[in-house]
N, C-alpha and C positions, 0 to 999 in steps of 0.2 A: 229185692226185699221179699221175704216170705210173708204172705198175708195171713197165714193160718197159725203163726206163732207170735209171741210177744216181741215187740221191738222197742228198744230204749229210745225215748224221745231225744235224749241228749245226743244220740248218734244220728237218728233220722231227721231231727228238726233243728237242733240248736248248735251242736258242737262244730268248731271250725276244722278245716282239713289238717292244719298243722298240729292241733291238740289231739285230734283223733289218731293221727299217725303216731304221736308220742306215746299213747297208751295202747297201741295196736299189738296184736300177737307177733307180727313181724319185728317190731321194735324190741319187744320183750325177749323173744327167743334168740334173735340175732345178738342182742346184748349178752345173753347167757353165754353164747359161743365166743364172743369177744372177750368175756371175762375168763373163760377157760383157756383161750389163747394167751391172754396176758399172764395168767398163772403159769402156763407152761414156759413161756418165754422167760419170765422172771426166775423160775426155778432153774432153768438151763443156765441163765447168766450167773446164778449163784452156785453152780457146780453139779447139779443133778444130771443124771444120764438121760437127757432128752435131746433128740436130734433136730437139725434144721428141717429135714424132710418131714418129720412128724408135724412140726409147726406149720410148714407150708401146706400140707394136706388139710390141716384144720382150717387154715385161712381160705382154702378153695371152696369150702362149703359154708362159710360164715352166714351167708344170706340165702343159701339153698336149703331151706329147712324141710325135711321130710315129715310133714305133719301126720301123714297116715301111719307111719311107723311109730311115731311118738304116741299117737292116740292108742294104738294097739298095745304098746308096751305099758301105758298107764293103766289100761284095763287089767293087765296081768299083775303089775307091781303095786297098784294103788299108791303110786308115788310119782308126782309129776317131774321132779328133778331127775330121778334115776331113769325115768322113761326117756327123757331127752339126752341123758348121757349115753344110753344105749343107741338111740336113734342117730346121734352124732357119730358114735363109734362105728356104726354100720356103713357110714359114708367115708369117714376118715379112718380107714381100717388100720393103717400103720400107727396111728395115734391112739387107738382104742385103749391100750394099757395105761396111758398116762393122762387121759382126760379126767379132770376133777381130782387130780392127785393131791391127797392130804386135806381136801376141802370137805365141808359139810354143805347141806342144801342152802343154808342161809348165805353162803358165799355168793351164789348166783342170785338167789331170791332177793335178799336184802340189798345187796349192792345194786342190782338192777332197779329196785324201787327208788333208791337214792338218786340214781342217774336220771330216772324218769321225773322225779321231783325237781331235780336241778334243771333239766331241760324244760319242764313245765313252767317253772318260775321265770325262765328266760322268755317264754312265749307270753306269759302274763305281763312281764315287764314291758315288752314292746307295746302291747295294747294299752297298758296303763299310761305310758308316756304319751301315746297318741291322743288319748282322752284328755289328759292334762293339758297338752298343747292346745287342743281345740277349745277347752274350757277357758284357758288363759286368754286366748284371743277374744272370746265372748266377753270376758270380764273387762278387758280394756276397751272394747268397742262400746260398751254400755256403762262405762264407769261414771259418766256424767248424767245419765238419764234418771231423774227422780222417780221413785215409786213408793207406794204406801207400804211401810213396814208393819209387821204383825208380831205381837206377842200373845200367846194363847189363842192364836188365830183371831185376835181382836185388833182393830186399828190402833197402831202405835206411831211413834215418830217415823218420819220419812227416812228412807235409805235410797240407794240407787240400784238399778237392775244389775249393774256390774258388781257392786259391793255385795249384794246378796249372793251372787254366783261365787264370790270368793269363799263363802262358807262351805259350799260344795267342794270347791277345789282344795280348801284347807284340809278337809278329811282325806282327800286323796294324797296330799303331801305326807300326812302322817302314815298312811298305808304304804306309800312308796319308801319311806324311811325304814319301815318294818321289813319290807321286801328286800331291800339292800342288806339289811342286817342278817336276814335269814340266808341269803345267798353267801354272804361272807363267812358265816359260821357253820354252814352245812358241812358235815364231816362224812367221810367214806367209812364204811364198816371194815373193809379190808379182809384179811385172812386171820381168823381168830379161832377156828375150830369149834368143836361141839359144845363146849360150855364157856368158850372165850379164853381158855388158858393156852391155846396154841400147842397143846400136847402132841397132836399128830405131827406137827412141824418139828417139834423137838426130836422126834424119831428120824424124820427125813434128813435133818441137818445135823445129826449126831450131837445134839445138845448145844449147838452154837446159837445162842439167843441173838447175837448181832446179825446173823444171816436171816433169821426169822423176822427180825425187826426191819431189816433192809427189804425183804420180800414184801412186807406189809406196805412200806412207804413207796416202793417201786410200782406196785400195782395201782395204788391210789393215783400216782402221777400219770401212769399210762391211761387211766380212765378219766383224767381231767380234773382231779381233786387236789387241792393244796393241803387240805387237812384230813386226817383220819382219826377215828376213835382210838385212844390208847387202851381203853378197857371196854369190853362188852360182855354180855352173856353170849348165848348162841346167836342172839339177834342184836341189832342196834337198839338203842333206847327208844321205846315207842313214844316218848315225849316229843321226839322229832316230828312224828306224824301229827300229834296234837298241836304242836307249834305251827306247823305249816297250814293245817286246817284252820287254826286260829287266825292266821294272816288272811286266808281266803274268806273266812267269815267276816273279818274287818272290812275287806273290800266290798263284800256283799252288803254289809250294813251301810256303808257310804252310798252305795248305789241306790239302796232302798230309800234312804233319806232324800236323795235327789228326786226320785220319782214321786215320793209323797208330795214334795213341794210343787213339782211340775204339774201333777194332776190337779192340785188345788188351784194353781195359776191358770190351768186350762179351763177349769170350771168358771173362773173369774173372767175368762176371755182376754187375759193379759199376755200370756205366753203359751205357745202351742207346739207340740211335737209335730214332726213332718206327717203329712197326710197325702198319700199318692192319688193321682188323678182318678184311677179306677178302684181305689180302696173302698171297701164297704164297712161302715162303722157298726151297723146293726142289721140283722136280717129282717127286723120288723119296722124299725124307725129309720127311714131312708135319710133323714136329715142329720143323723148323729155322726159325730167325729170322735169316736171313743179313743182314748189314749192307749192304744194297743201295745206300743213299744214299752211304755213306762210300766204298764201292768205286767208285761212279760218279765221285765227286769225284776220287779218286786216279787213276782211269783218264784222265779229262780233264786232270788236272794234269800227268801224264807227257807228254801230247800237247803242252801249252803249253810246258813246259820244253824239249822237243826242238825245237819250232818256233822258239824264240829263236835257236838256232844258225843257222837259215836266214837271218835278217836280219843276224846278225853276219857271216856269210860274204859276204853281198851288200855290206854296207858296206865290208868289207875288200878287195873285188876290183873296185871301180869304176875305170874308166879316165878320167883327165883330166877334161874337162868333162861327159862323160856316156857311158854305154853302155846298151844296152837289155836287158841280161841281168838287170835288176832287175824288169822289168815283170810278167812272168808270176808271178814269185815274190811280189811285193807283192800281187797280186790274190788269192793264196791265203793267205799267212801273216798279214797284218794283220787282215783280217776274221775269219778262223777263230780266231785267238788271242783276239780280243775276244769272239767268240761263246762260246768255251769258258770263259773266265774269268767271263763274265756268267752262264753256266749254273752254274758252280761256286758262285758266291755265292748264287744262288737256292736251290740244294740245301742249302748250308751254313745259310742262314737257316731253311729248312724243318726241318733237324735241330734247330737251337737252339730252335725253337718247340715241339718235342715231345720234347726230351731227357729220358730217364727215369733217375733215380738210385735205387739200391737200398741204403739205409743198413744193413740187416741183413747183407747180403753183405759190404759194406765193413768193418763191425765184425768180422765173423767172420774175415776175412783179417788184420785188424790183430791180433786176439787170438792168432792162430796164430803170429805172429812177434814180438809185443811182448815176451814174456818174455825172449827173447835180448837185445833192445835195451835192456831195463831193468836189465840186470845191474850196470852202473856205479852206477845210482841205489841199487840194493839194497846194494851194497858200502858206499857212503857212509853210508846209513842205519844199517848194522850197526856201522860204525866209530864213529859217534856214540854207540852203545850199548856201546862198549868192545871191540869186536872187532878182530882183527889184520888189516890190509888184505891182506897177502900170503897169509895162510891163507884168508881169504874168497875171494880171487881164484882160488886153486888149487881150492877146493871148487866154486866156480861153474863153473870150466872143466870139471871132471870131470862135474858134473851136466849141463852143456850138451851135452857130447859124448854122454852117455847118452840125453838127451832127443831129440837129433838122430837117433840111431839108431832110436828108437821111431817117430819121424815118417817117416823115409825107408825103413826096412826093414820096419816092421810096418804102416805106413799109419795109425797111431793119432794122436790129438791130442797136441799139445805138452804134456808133463806136467812141465815144468821147475819151475813154481810149486809143485806138490805135492811135488816132491823137496826144494825149499828149505825149505818149511814143515816137512817131516818131519825135516830136519837140525837137531838141537838147537843146533848151534854158531851158527846165524844168529840165534836168539832173536827170531824175528818171528812174530806171529800172522797168519793168513790175511787178516783184515780190513785190517790195516795194509798188508800186501803188495798187496792189491787197490787200496787208495788210491794207492799208488805207481804202479800200472799203469793209472791213468786216462789214456786216449790224449791228452787235452787237455794233459797235462803234457809231451808230446813233440813238439808242433807248432811250437815256437819262436814267432816273430812272424808266422806265416802270415796271421792275420786282419788284423793291423795293416798288413803290407805290401800286402795285397790292397786294403784301403780307401785307403791312400795312393796306390797306383798308379792305381786307377780314378778317384779324385777329382782327382788331379793331372794325369794324362796322357790319360785317356779322356773324362771328362765335358766338358772344354773343347771337344773335337772334336764331341761329340754336341750340345752346346749351340750351338756355332757353326753347325752344319748341321741344326738341329732341324726346319727346313722340309722336309728330305728324309726324316724318319722316318715310317714307315708304308708297309709294302711287303708285298704278298701274295706268298707263297713256296710255291706249290703245284707239284707235279711234273706235267709234261706226260704222261709215261708212266712 
């Protein structure tokens, strides 16, 4: 690393090896060469005068990219594609006359972008499946553990730790469905020419549209695509970039929501992200256990959500068959959004692998609020024993107000139960009252919902992609 020039943190600190390789110069320019080879092979198969020797010489140099020559040519031509056409031609000399035959720059540029998007989605899919698998195991492990629910971050009805986690997982299921849809509908640009009319191929194939159509379909299949665009301008529709970034933004939103909840729970000392033996939480306050992983996810997530607007604006402002005001934007937004989401998922899996639950703290918080929530149960029990519902309601109201003052003004424990036991009108002994206050009486169908959701919606995904399970999720820094 050069220390006297800017370095991208997504490269130096966050991105994984596989995603960095996907958007590397080697991947980009070797794919350009593979596309030129696929073009030459397909044109030969359809009758053009291209030899096996020319194609074999091209294949010889597919990964041996003469970057120095390409850089020099780009300085001369101010055109990156033509620079690489000439650089490739200097190596594969016999093929020089037929490299890029009939094509425009978007043939290699756009099709390579789509290949990198396709492969990037595969990398994201693997990591997403692993996070979902880890999350589903957490849901099932804690499906029965009561915890205080919150609405507006105010105490509400009880839920369970596992049921709450299904809300995080539900978001990921929706994201995964969108990811599969994007993979299934991703189209190849193919060979379309300068304005998308395939006019240059009309000349090459003497006006035979069936051969031009076959060329388009053949190259798409050679490059791993089942579908290709039937119509384009010079470029594929930039809505594709916006849609893909929209998906990445959705994953980032799900991750951010998870970290919001986890950081609040860590403050409540109920659930905590991993904290390593020698990890330092604060340079000043040695006791601190800052939620560094969650904060990193939320920071990267904000970046991705904001990046989506860039591709949306680009798609909205294209002119006719093409303008070049998308080029620099695409070079920045697409790789960086993929790298950021890739990093988010690695950190998320790392959190799930070491998430710590503190049952005693969870129970303590429940019992500080449960007496208030149990008042309707207490009223019904006392009515069964002959009490007057309206009188019971008024007495509980008065006792609740007094207990609330003790908690808020004096900082003492909630003494509502002691007040009710001491009130002869209720005619309840403390043992019976404590039976009523069992937290498991207040979680509804949390466990059943959790099991049904995981078994019905998550397990089929994990089973379908079980070959993707198994992922190391260590932090680089």
